[in-house]
C-alpha positions as CSV (number, residue, x, y, z in Angstrom):
1,X,-0.1,-0.1,0.0
2,X,1.0,3.7,-0.4
3,X,1.6,5.9,2.6
4,X,-0.5,7.6,5.2
5,X,-3.8,5.7,5.8
6,X,-4.4,3.9,9.0
7,X,-5.7,0.2,8.6
8,X,-6.9,-1.8,11.5
9,X,-7.6,-5.5,10.6
10,X,-9.2,-8.2,12.7
11,X,-8.3,-11.7,12.3
12,X,-11.2,-14.0,13.1
13,X,-11.2,-17.6,14.4
14,X,-12.1,-19.8,11.6
15,X,-15.4,-21.3,12.1
16,X,-35.5,8.2,-8.9
17,X,-33.8,7.0,-12.0
18,X,-33.8,3.3,-12.9
19,X,-31.7,2.7,-15.9
20,X,-33.1,0.9,-18.9
21,X,-32.4,-2.6,-18.9
22,X,-31.3,-2.6,-15.1
23,X,-34.7,-2.4,-13.2
24,X,-35.0,-3.7,-9.8
25,X,-36.8,-6.9,-11.1
26,X,-33.7,-8.3,-12.4
27,X,-32.3,-8.3,-8.9
28,X,-35.4,-9.6,-7.2
29,X,-35.1,-13.1,-8.8
30,X,-33.7,-15.5,-6.4
31,X,-31.2,-17.1,-8.7
32,X,-30.1,-16.7,-12.3
33,X,-29.2,-19.8,-14.3
34,X,-27.2,-20.9,-17.3
35,X,-28.1,-23.1,-20.2
36,X,-29.8,-26.4,-19.5
37,X,-26.7,-28.3,-20.9
38,X,-23.1,-27.5,-20.9
39,X,-21.9,-25.2,-23.6
40,X,-18.5,-25.0,-25.1
41,X,-17.4,-21.4,-25.2
42,X,-13.9,-21.9,-26.0
43,X,-14.5,-20.7,-29.7
44,X,-16.0,-17.4,-28.4
45,X,-13.4,-14.7,-28.9
46,X,-12.9,-11.7,-26.6
47,X,-14.4,-8.4,-27.3
48,X,-12.4,-6.3,-29.6
49,X,-12.0,-2.7,-27.9
50,X,-12.6,0.0,-30.4
51,X,-13.5,3.8,-29.9
52,X,-17.3,4.4,-29.7
53,X,-19.3,7.4,-28.6
54,X,-20.9,7.3,-25.2
55,X,-24.2,5.5,-25.2
56,X,-27.1,7.9,-25.6
57,X,-28.9,5.8,-22.9
58,X,-27.2,4.4,-19.5
59,X,-24.8,7.4,-18.8
60,X,-26.7,9.8,-16.6
61,X,-24.6,11.9,-14.1
62,X,-26.2,9.7,-11.3
63,X,-29.0,7.3,-10.8
64,X,-30.8,5.4,-8.1
65,X,-31.2,1.6,-7.6
66,X,-32.8,0.2,-4.4
67,X,-32.6,3.5,-2.6
68,X,-28.8,3.9,-3.3
69,X,-27.4,6.7,-5.6
70,X,-24.7,5.8,-8.1
71,X,-22.5,8.5,-9.8
72,X,-21.3,7.5,-13.3
73,X,-17.7,8.3,-14.1
74,X,-16.7,10.8,-16.5
75,X,-14.0,8.7,-18.0
76,X,-12.6,5.2,-17.6
77,X,-9.0,6.4,-18.1
78,X,-6.8,4.8,-15.6
79,X,-9.6,2.6,-13.9
80,X,-8.1,-0.5,-12.1
81,X,-9.9,-2.3,-9.3
82,X,-9.9,-5.5,-7.5
83,X,-13.1,-7.1,-6.2
84,X,-15.7,-9.7,-6.5
85,X,-17.2,-10.9,-10.1
86,X,-20.4,-12.5,-10.5
87,X,-22.3,-13.4,-13.8
88,X,-25.8,-13.3,-15.2
89,X,-27.4,-15.5,-18.0
90,X,-30.4,-17.1,-19.2
91,X,-32.9,-15.0,-16.9
92,X,-31.9,-11.8,-18.9
93,X,-31.0,-13.3,-22.2
94,X,-32.7,-11.3,-24.9
95,X,-33.6,-8.3,-22.7
96,X,-32.6,-4.8,-23.3
97,X,-29.4,-3.6,-21.4
98,X,-28.9,-0.1,-19.9
99,X,-27.1,1.0,-23.1
100,X,-29.8,-0.1,-25.4
101,X,-28.1,-3.1,-26.7
102,X,-29.8,-6.7,-26.3
103,X,-28.1,-8.7,-23.7
104,X,-26.7,-11.9,-25.2
105,X,-25.4,-14.3,-22.7
106,X,-23.1,-15.9,-25.3
107,X,-21.2,-12.6,-26.1
108,X,-18.3,-11.1,-24.3
109,X,-20.1,-8.4,-22.4
110,X,-20.5,-7.2,-18.8
111,X,-22.2,-4.9,-16.3
112,X,-20.8,-2.3,-14.0
113,X,-22.2,0.3,-11.7
114,X,-20.3,3.5,-12.6
115,X,-18.0,3.1,-15.6
116,X,-19.1,4.9,-18.9
117,X,-21.2,2.9,-21.3
118,X,-19.5,1.5,-23.4
119,X,-16.0,0.7,-21.7
120,X,-13.9,-2.1,-22.7
121,X,-12.1,-3.9,-19.7
122,X,-9.8,-6.7,-19.1
123,X,-10.9,-8.9,-16.4
124,X,-8.3,-11.2,-14.7
125,X,-9.0,-14.1,-12.2
126,X,-6.7,-13.3,-9.7
127,X,-6.2,-16.9,-8.4
128,X,-5.6,-18.4,-11.9
129,X,-4.2,-15.5,-13.9
130,X,-6.8,-16.3,-16.6
131,X,-8.2,-13.1,-18.3
132,X,-10.8,-12.1,-20.8
133,X,-11.7,-8.8,-22.6
134,X,-15.3,-7.7,-22.3
135,X,-17.5,-4.9,-23.3
136,X,-19.2,-3.1,-20.5
137,X,-22.6,-2.2,-21.9
138,X,-24.9,-2.6,-19.0
139,X,-25.4,-1.4,-15.4
140,X,-25.0,-3.6,-12.2
141,X,-24.3,-5.7,-10.3
142,X,-26.2,-4.0,-7.3
143,X,-25.2,-6.6,-4.7
144,X,-23.0,-4.6,-2.4
145,X,-19.9,-6.7,-2.5
146,X,-19.7,-7.1,-6.3
147,X,-17.8,-4.9,-8.8
148,X,-18.7,-6.6,-12.0
149,X,-21.3,-8.9,-13.6
150,X,-20.0,-11.0,-16.5
151,X,-21.8,-12.5,-19.3
152,X,-22.3,-16.3,-19.1
153,X,-19.7,-16.8,-22.0
154,X,-17.1,-14.5,-20.3
155,X,-17.8,-16.1,-16.8
156,X,-17.5,-19.5,-18.2
157,X,-14.1,-18.7,-20.2
158,X,-12.9,-17.2,-16.9
159,X,-13.9,-20.2,-14.7
160,X,-16.5,-18.2,-12.6
161,X,-19.6,-20.0,-13.3
162,X,-18.8,-23.0,-11.0
163,X,-18.5,-21.1,-7.8
164,X,-20.6,-18.3,-9.1
165,X,-18.2,-15.8,-8.1
166,X,-14.3,-14.9,-8.2
167,X,-11.8,-12.5,-7.0
168,X,-10.7,-10.4,-10.0
169,X,-8.8,-7.3,-11.3
170,X,-10.7,-5.1,-13.6
171,X,-8.7,-2.8,-15.9
172,X,-10.2,-0.4,-18.3
173,X,-8.8,-0.5,-21.7
174,X,-7.8,2.3,-24.1
175,X,-9.1,1.1,-27.4
176,X,-6.6,3.1,-29.3
177,X,-3.7,1.4,-27.5
178,X,-5.2,-1.8,-26.0
179,X,-2.2,-4.1,-27.4
180,X,-0.1,-2.4,-25.0
181,X,-2.2,-3.7,-22.2
182,X,-0.6,-6.8,-20.5
183,X,-2.8,-9.2,-18.3
184,X,-2.2,-9.3,-14.6
185,X,0.2,-12.0,-13.6
186,X,-0.5,-13.5,-10.3
187,X,2.5,-13.4,-8.0
188,X,2.9,-17.1,-7.3
189,X,4.0,-20.3,-8.9
190,X,1.4,-22.5,-10.1
191,X,1.7,-26.0,-8.5
192,X,3.4,-28.7,-10.5
193,X,2.2,-32.2,-10.5
194,X,4.7,-33.3,-7.8
195,X,3.8,-30.7,-5.4
196,X,1.8,-32.1,-2.4
197,X,0.4,-28.7,-1.4
198,X,-1.8,-25.9,-3.0
199,X,-0.3,-22.7,-4.2
200,X,-0.4,-19.5,-1.9
201,X,-3.1,-17.2,-2.8
202,X,-1.7,-14.2,-4.5
203,X,-4.3,-11.9,-2.6
204,X,-6.0,-11.4,0.8
205,X,-9.7,-10.7,1.3
206,X,-10.9,-8.3,3.8
207,X,-14.4,-7.0,4.9
208,X,-14.0,-3.0,5.4
209,X,-16.5,-2.1,8.2
210,X,-15.8,1.8,8.3
211,X,-13.4,4.4,7.4
212,X,-12.9,7.5,9.6
213,X,-10.8,10.8,9.5
214,X,-11.0,10.8,13.3
215,X,-9.0,8.1,15.1
216,X,-11.5,8.0,18.0
217,X,-14.3,7.1,15.8
218,X,-12.2,4.2,14.4
219,X,-11.5,2.9,17.9
220,X,-15.2,3.3,18.9
221,X,-16.1,0.9,16.1
222,X,-13.2,-1.4,17.1
223,X,-14.6,-1.6,20.8
224,X,-17.8,-2.4,19.3
225,X,-16.4,-5.3,17.1
226,X,-14.4,-6.6,20.0
227,X,-17.7,-7.2,21.9
228,X,-18.9,-9.2,19.0
229,X,-15.6,-11.1,18.2
230,X,-13.6,-12.6,21.0
231,X,-10.3,-12.9,19.3
232,X,-8.6,-10.1,17.1
233,X,-5.4,-8.7,16.1
234,X,-4.9,-5.1,15.3
235,X,-2.3,-3.7,13.0
236,X,-1.8,-0.3,11.1
237,X,-0.7,0.6,7.6
238,X,-0.4,3.8,5.7
239,X,-1.9,4.2,2.3
240,X,-2.3,7.8,1.1
241,X,-1.3,11.5,2.1
242,X,-4.3,12.1,4.2
243,X,-4.7,10.1,7.3
244,X,-7.9,7.9,6.9
245,X,-8.4,5.1,9.7
246,X,-10.0,2.0,8.1
247,X,-11.5,-0.7,10.1
248,X,-11.5,-4.1,8.4
249,X,-11.9,-7.7,9.4
250,X,-9.8,-10.4,7.8
251,X,-8.2,-11.9,6.1
252,X,-11.1,-14.2,5.2
253,X,-11.2,-17.5,3.5
254,X,-13.9,-17.1,0.9
255,X,-16.2,-14.7,-0.7
256,X,-18.9,-16.6,0.9
257,X,-17.6,-16.0,4.5
258,X,-17.3,-12.2,3.5
259,X,-20.9,-12.4,2.4
260,X,-22.1,-13.9,5.6
261,X,-20.3,-11.7,7.9
262,X,-21.5,-8.6,5.9
263,X,-25.1,-9.9,6.3
264,X,-24.5,-10.6,10.0
265,X,-23.1,-7.1,10.7
266,X,-26.0,-5.6,8.8
267,X,-28.4,-7.2,11.2
268,X,-26.5,-5.5,14.0
269,X,-26.8,-2.2,12.5
270,X,-23.5,-2.0,10.8
271,X,-24.4,-1.3,7.0
272,X,-21.2,0.2,5.7
273,X,-19.4,-2.9,4.8
274,X,-17.5,-3.6,1.7
275,X,-15.0,-6.2,0.5
276,X,-11.4,-5.2,-0.2
277,X,-8.7,-7.1,-1.9
278,X,-4.9,-6.6,-1.0
């Protein structure tokens, strides 16, 4: 991390405007699904980045979904973020996306909450190093702990459909220079056939519970969490010029653990949680 942000981490004992194409009904369904039979998507090529004008629909300055406001970015230039990818499939196949294009679950596309439409991004699975290039032409996912919704084809090629989620890096591509973009390479050696142990994960998963300018407020939250969790370890790091005190729980073993912990904290009145990847 860079300098000057305080980070407190817990180590737990294991145990108005709705955009076209992303109405709340999409997120009211209990579970999306893929095709009835396994489909070979190996022949489906990545999206080819090209310069396009901003979509006439799907790019308001801000919009509201499920009571929460989102601000659309003016530009995708320099956007790089790590987080959790999910996917959407047959339930929405053939429906209109936020950009006005028809959603095709076999095309290399994706949904994002704030990137301009369209934006081309490289999505890299941080555990395997696999990557795909997709065109962001829709809004979503509006699950609080997800940063991108991949089409079925993109998710299948990336190895996301099995677990339903994956820890990824999303990197915006400049269409005029996309050949210069090098895929993210995880910093670990892949296990060989003779190794009897799994490769070490190249990232750590945390649930951020709060961020404060005042250290006293951070410690108030720490005390509250201390009453909820018996064992913890606190350490501090610096990450920017302005001191910000971040309270995080982790590292966690899986996305599912982070989701369960987030739901538990919401019931306890702590609703400012978000997943962070180191």
